[in-house]
C-alpha positions as CSV (number, residue, x, y, z in Angstrom):
1,X,-70.7,-25.1,-18.2
2,X,-71.0,-28.3,-16.2
3,X,-71.9,-31.6,-17.9
4,X,-75.1,-33.3,-17.0
5,X,-74.8,-36.9,-15.8
6,X,-77.0,-40.0,-15.3
7,X,-76.0,-42.1,-12.4
8,X,-77.3,-45.7,-12.6
9,X,-77.3,-47.1,-9.1
10,X,-79.3,-48.3,-6.2
11,X,-79.9,-47.2,-2.6
12,X,-78.8,-50.7,-1.4
13,X,-75.4,-50.4,-3.3
14,X,-72.7,-48.8,-1.1
15,X,-70.7,-47.8,-4.1
16,X,-73.7,-46.2,-5.8
17,X,-74.6,-44.0,-2.9
18,X,-70.9,-43.1,-2.4
19,X,-70.8,-41.6,-5.9
20,X,-74.2,-39.9,-5.4
21,X,-73.1,-38.3,-2.2
22,X,-70.0,-37.0,-4.1
23,X,-72.1,-35.5,-6.9
24,X,-74.3,-33.8,-4.3
25,X,-71.2,-32.4,-2.5
26,X,-69.7,-31.1,-5.7
27,X,-73.1,-29.8,-6.9
28,X,-72.7,-31.6,-10.2
29,X,-76.0,-32.0,-12.0
30,X,-77.1,-35.6,-12.3
31,X,-80.2,-37.8,-12.7
32,X,-80.5,-40.9,-10.4
33,X,-81.8,-44.0,-12.2
34,X,-82.4,-47.3,-10.5
35,X,-83.6,-49.3,-13.5
36,X,-80.7,-51.6,-14.5
37,X,-82.7,-53.0,-17.4
38,X,-82.9,-49.7,-19.2
39,X,-81.6,-49.5,-22.8
40,X,-79.1,-46.8,-21.8
41,X,-77.6,-48.9,-19.0
42,X,-77.4,-52.1,-21.0
43,X,-75.8,-50.2,-23.9
44,X,-73.0,-48.6,-21.8
45,X,-72.4,-51.2,-19.0
46,X,-69.2,-53.1,-19.7
47,X,-69.9,-55.2,-16.7
48,X,-73.3,-55.9,-15.1
49,X,-72.3,-53.7,-12.1
50,X,-73.4,-50.4,-10.6
51,X,-72.7,-47.6,-10.3
52,X,-72.4,-46.5,-13.9
53,X,-72.0,-42.8,-14.6
54,X,-73.1,-41.7,-18.0
55,X,-72.2,-38.2,-19.3
56,X,-74.3,-36.1,-21.6
57,X,-71.6,-36.5,-24.2
58,X,-72.1,-40.3,-24.2
59,X,-69.0,-41.3,-22.3
60,X,-69.5,-43.7,-19.4
61,X,-67.6,-44.9,-16.4
62,X,-68.0,-47.8,-13.9
63,X,-66.4,-48.4,-10.5
64,X,-66.8,-45.8,-7.7
65,X,-63.2,-44.8,-7.1
66,X,-62.2,-44.3,-10.7
67,X,-65.4,-42.3,-11.3
68,X,-64.6,-40.0,-8.4
69,X,-61.0,-39.7,-9.3
70,X,-61.8,-38.8,-12.9
71,X,-64.4,-36.2,-11.9
72,X,-62.0,-34.8,-9.3
73,X,-59.7,-33.7,-12.2
74,X,-62.5,-31.7,-13.8
75,X,-64.2,-30.4,-10.7
76,X,-61.3,-29.5,-8.5
77,X,-63.0,-27.3,-5.9
78,X,-63.7,-28.2,-3.2
79,X,-61.0,-30.8,-3.2
80,X,-61.4,-34.2,-1.6
81,X,-57.8,-34.3,-0.7
82,X,-56.2,-32.4,2.2
83,X,-53.3,-30.0,1.3
84,X,-51.0,-32.1,3.5
85,X,-49.8,-34.8,1.2
86,X,-49.5,-37.2,4.2
87,X,-53.1,-36.8,5.0
88,X,-54.0,-37.0,1.3
89,X,-52.4,-40.5,1.1
90,X,-53.9,-41.6,4.5
91,X,-57.3,-40.6,3.1
92,X,-56.8,-42.8,0.0
93,X,-55.6,-45.6,2.3
94,X,-58.8,-45.4,4.4
95,X,-60.9,-45.3,1.3
96,X,-59.3,-48.5,0.0
97,X,-59.9,-50.1,3.4
98,X,-63.6,-49.1,3.3
99,X,-64.1,-50.4,-0.2
100,X,-62.5,-53.8,0.4
101,X,-62.6,-54.5,4.2
102,X,-65.6,-52.3,5.1
103,X,-67.5,-54.1,2.4
104,X,-66.9,-57.3,4.3
105,X,-68.7,-55.8,7.3
106,X,-71.7,-54.6,5.3
107,X,-72.1,-57.8,3.2
108,X,-71.6,-60.1,6.2
109,X,-74.3,-58.5,8.3
110,X,-76.7,-58.1,5.4
111,X,-76.6,-61.7,4.3
112,X,-75.9,-63.6,7.5
113,X,-79.0,-62.7,9.5
114,X,-82.6,-63.6,8.6
115,X,-84.1,-60.2,9.2
116,X,-81.4,-58.5,7.1
117,X,-81.7,-61.2,4.3
118,X,-85.5,-60.6,4.1
119,X,-85.2,-56.8,4.0
120,X,-82.3,-56.7,1.5
121,X,-83.8,-59.3,-0.8
122,X,-87.2,-57.5,-1.0
123,X,-85.4,-54.2,-1.7
124,X,-83.4,-55.7,-4.5
125,X,-86.4,-57.5,-5.9
126,X,-88.5,-54.3,-5.8
127,X,-86.1,-52.6,-8.1
128,X,-87.0,-55.1,-10.8
129,X,-90.7,-55.3,-10.3
130,X,-92.3,-54.0,-13.5
131,X,-94.0,-50.6,-13.3
132,X,-97.0,-52.2,-15.0
133,X,-97.8,-54.4,-12.0
134,X,-96.5,-52.2,-9.2
135,X,-99.9,-50.7,-8.7
136,X,-101.8,-54.0,-8.7
137,X,-101.4,-55.0,-5.0
138,X,-101.9,-58.8,-5.1
139,X,-99.9,-59.3,-8.3
140,X,-97.2,-56.9,-7.1
141,X,-96.9,-58.7,-3.7
142,X,-96.6,-62.1,-5.4
143,X,-94.0,-60.9,-7.8
144,X,-92.1,-59.3,-5.0
145,X,-92.1,-62.4,-2.9
146,X,-91.0,-64.5,-5.8
147,X,-88.3,-62.0,-6.7
148,X,-87.0,-61.8,-3.2
149,X,-86.7,-65.6,-3.0
150,X,-84.7,-65.6,-6.2
151,X,-82.4,-62.8,-4.8
152,X,-81.8,-64.8,-1.6
153,X,-81.0,-67.9,-3.7
154,X,-78.5,-65.9,-5.7
155,X,-76.9,-63.9,-2.9
156,X,-76.5,-66.3,0.0
157,X,-73.9,-68.5,-1.8
158,X,-71.9,-65.4,-2.6
159,X,-71.2,-64.3,1.0
160,X,-68.0,-66.5,1.0
161,X,-66.7,-64.2,-1.7
162,X,-66.0,-61.4,0.8
163,X,-64.8,-63.9,3.4
164,X,-68.0,-64.2,5.4
165,X,-68.3,-67.6,7.0
166,X,-69.0,-69.3,10.3
167,X,-65.3,-69.5,10.9
168,X,-64.6,-65.8,10.1
169,X,-67.8,-64.4,11.7
170,X,-66.3,-63.3,15.0
171,X,-63.4,-61.6,13.4
172,X,-65.6,-59.6,10.9
173,X,-68.1,-58.6,13.6
174,X,-65.4,-57.6,16.2
175,X,-63.7,-55.5,13.5
176,X,-67.0,-53.7,12.7
177,X,-67.8,-53.0,16.4
178,X,-64.3,-51.6,16.9
179,X,-64.5,-49.5,13.8
180,X,-67.8,-47.9,14.7
181,X,-66.5,-47.2,18.3
182,X,-63.3,-45.6,17.0
183,X,-65.3,-43.5,14.5
184,X,-67.8,-42.4,17.1
185,X,-64.9,-41.2,19.3
186,X,-63.5,-39.2,16.4
187,X,-66.8,-37.6,15.3
188,X,-67.4,-36.4,18.9
189,X,-64.6,-33.9,18.0
190,X,-64.6,-33.4,14.3
191,X,-67.4,-33.0,11.7
192,X,-65.5,-35.2,9.2
193,X,-62.4,-37.5,9.2
194,X,-59.9,-34.7,8.5
195,X,-61.6,-31.7,9.9
196,X,-64.3,-29.4,8.5
197,X,-64.9,-30.9,5.1
198,X,-65.2,-34.4,3.7
199,X,-62.3,-36.3,2.1
200,X,-62.2,-39.2,-0.2
201,X,-62.0,-41.4,2.9
202,X,-65.4,-40.0,4.2
203,X,-67.2,-41.0,1.0
204,X,-65.6,-44.5,1.0
205,X,-66.4,-45.3,4.6
206,X,-69.9,-43.7,4.4
207,X,-71.1,-45.8,1.5
208,X,-70.5,-49.0,3.5
209,X,-71.7,-47.6,6.8
210,X,-74.8,-46.0,5.4
211,X,-75.8,-49.3,3.8
212,X,-75.1,-51.1,7.1
213,X,-77.3,-48.5,8.8
214,X,-80.3,-49.0,6.5
215,X,-80.3,-52.7,7.3
216,X,-81.4,-54.3,10.6
217,X,-78.6,-55.9,12.7
218,X,-75.8,-53.5,12.0
219,X,-78.2,-50.5,12.4
220,X,-78.9,-51.5,16.0
221,X,-75.2,-51.5,16.7
222,X,-74.6,-48.1,14.9
223,X,-77.5,-46.4,16.7
224,X,-75.6,-46.9,19.9
225,X,-73.0,-44.5,18.5
226,X,-74.8,-41.1,18.3
227,X,-71.9,-39.0,16.9
228,X,-71.4,-41.6,14.1
229,X,-75.1,-41.5,13.3
230,X,-74.9,-37.7,13.0
231,X,-72.1,-38.1,10.5
232,X,-73.9,-40.8,8.5
233,X,-77.0,-38.5,8.2
234,X,-74.8,-35.5,7.3
235,X,-72.9,-37.4,4.6
236,X,-76.1,-38.0,2.6
237,X,-75.7,-34.4,1.5
238,X,-72.4,-33.2,2.9
239,X,-71.5,-29.5,3.3
240,X,-68.3,-27.6,4.1
241,X,-68.1,-26.7,7.8
242,X,-64.5,-25.6,7.9
243,X,-61.0,-26.4,6.5
244,X,-59.0,-29.6,6.5
245,X,-56.8,-29.8,9.6
246,X,-53.3,-31.3,10.2
247,X,-52.1,-34.7,11.4
248,X,-51.3,-33.2,14.8
249,X,-55.0,-32.4,15.2
250,X,-56.4,-35.8,14.3
251,X,-53.7,-38.3,15.1
252,X,-55.2,-39.3,18.5
253,X,-58.4,-40.5,16.9
254,X,-57.3,-41.5,13.4
255,X,-54.1,-43.4,14.5
256,X,-56.0,-46.2,16.3
257,X,-58.0,-46.8,13.1
258,X,-54.8,-47.1,11.1
259,X,-53.1,-49.3,13.7
260,X,-56.0,-51.7,14.6
261,X,-58.0,-51.9,11.5
262,X,-55.7,-51.1,8.6
263,X,-52.2,-52.1,9.8
264,X,-53.6,-54.9,12.0
265,X,-56.2,-56.4,9.7
266,X,-56.7,-55.0,6.2
267,X,-53.1,-54.7,4.9
268,X,-51.9,-58.1,6.2
269,X,-55.0,-59.6,4.6
270,X,-54.4,-57.6,1.4
271,X,-50.9,-58.8,1.2
272,X,-51.9,-62.4,1.7
273,X,-54.6,-62.0,-0.9
274,X,-52.1,-60.7,-3.5
275,X,-49.7,-63.5,-2.8
276,X,-52.5,-66.0,-3.3
277,X,-53.3,-64.5,-6.6
278,X,-49.7,-64.5,-7.7
279,X,-49.3,-68.2,-6.8
280,X,-52.7,-69.2,-8.3
281,X,-54.1,-70.4,-5.0
282,X,-57.8,-71.1,-4.8
283,X,-58.0,-70.3,-1.1
284,X,-55.7,-68.7,1.4
285,X,-55.5,-68.3,5.2
286,X,-53.8,-65.7,7.3
287,X,-53.5,-65.3,11.1
288,X,-55.2,-62.0,12.1
289,X,-55.1,-61.0,15.8
290,X,-54.5,-64.6,16.8
291,X,-57.2,-66.3,14.6
292,X,-57.0,-67.8,11.2
293,X,-59.0,-65.9,8.5
294,X,-59.6,-68.0,5.4
295,X,-61.2,-67.2,2.0
296,X,-60.9,-67.3,-1.7
297,X,-58.7,-64.6,-3.2
298,X,-60.3,-61.5,-4.6
299,X,-58.9,-60.6,-8.0
300,X,-60.1,-57.0,-8.1
301,X,-58.5,-56.1,-4.8
302,X,-55.2,-57.4,-6.0
303,X,-55.3,-54.7,-8.7
304,X,-56.5,-52.0,-6.3
305,X,-53.8,-52.8,-3.8
306,X,-51.1,-52.4,-6.4
307,X,-52.6,-49.0,-7.4
308,X,-52.5,-48.0,-3.7
309,X,-48.8,-49.0,-3.6
310,X,-48.2,-46.9,-6.7
311,X,-49.9,-43.9,-5.0
312,X,-47.5,-44.4,-2.1
313,X,-44.5,-44.5,-4.3
314,X,-45.5,-41.3,-6.1
315,X,-46.2,-39.3,-3.0
316,X,-43.9,-36.3,-2.3
317,X,-42.5,-35.8,1.2
318,X,-42.6,-39.5,1.7
319,X,-40.0,-39.3,4.6
320,X,-42.5,-37.4,6.7
321,X,-45.2,-40.0,6.1
322,X,-43.1,-43.1,6.9
323,X,-43.1,-42.6,10.7
324,X,-46.9,-42.5,10.7
325,X,-47.2,-45.7,8.6
326,X,-44.4,-47.4,10.5
327,X,-45.9,-46.7,13.9
328,X,-49.3,-48.1,12.8
329,X,-47.9,-51.2,11.2
330,X,-48.8,-50.1,7.6
331,X,-45.4,-49.4,6.1
332,X,-44.1,-52.8,5.2
333,X,-47.2,-53.7,3.2
334,X,-46.8,-50.5,1.0
335,X,-43.2,-51.1,-0.1
336,X,-42.6,-53.3,-3.0
């Protein structure tokens, strides 16, 4: 008998909808709760962050990747990991890219442009408008406007946390535009990243891209990529359409993502971020594609990068994976 779960999250949280899509795919019973002021949430949240997954036995988990990895041990079928251990690691690598670098795309577009700021701040404020006044139009409107302004005041100073700045703007936006072009090319051929069923990489990328798509500026860019839009819609409630395929099947369309986005941007930035943390730097700068990218180090990603390196160290048949990672510029950043 399957457990019942409560998922505390929000539509505007890429990590929340990532877990929700996973639960739907696995047909795991859950209740979706957006009230982050509820007694249950406040009791179980170790950090004021979503998603939080609460089991019917009272245990709780936070952070999307550990949530999914923990559930995957219990709910093995259908697996999120291709049988080919090389593709299994590449899927984990793309998911880490999505969570850490793809989040830069989403956060930058959401909080750098007026139309996006206004929409996102109202959505966030609406979550906290009391149900007692939601149905009193004038009072509700005033509360929403006040709440939206408070959200903007809180969020705008935070955009530098993910590296969004006037100096880094062009690099973040060119990376996003390239990613959606490469993904659109891939989804013209395959239903999901590694064939006929979603992998951990699909859920990671989708959470960020879905949240970009429900905004304004990034949505206009994504809508120019119809195959990508079809995948975004499909991933709201993904279904099996076939089996995982092999590297020889997908390498022509996945390899450019590994080379340009992960080996060219994400892993060099990740390595510089980790070095900054290890040397207690308050800010670091790295040359990416001929331009300096500067930001404050991100502590959480330092830990998640080390976990990714440990995954690489543990993988069987490593010798057959090395040529792929070496060709795409990823290998040196995964060896410690």
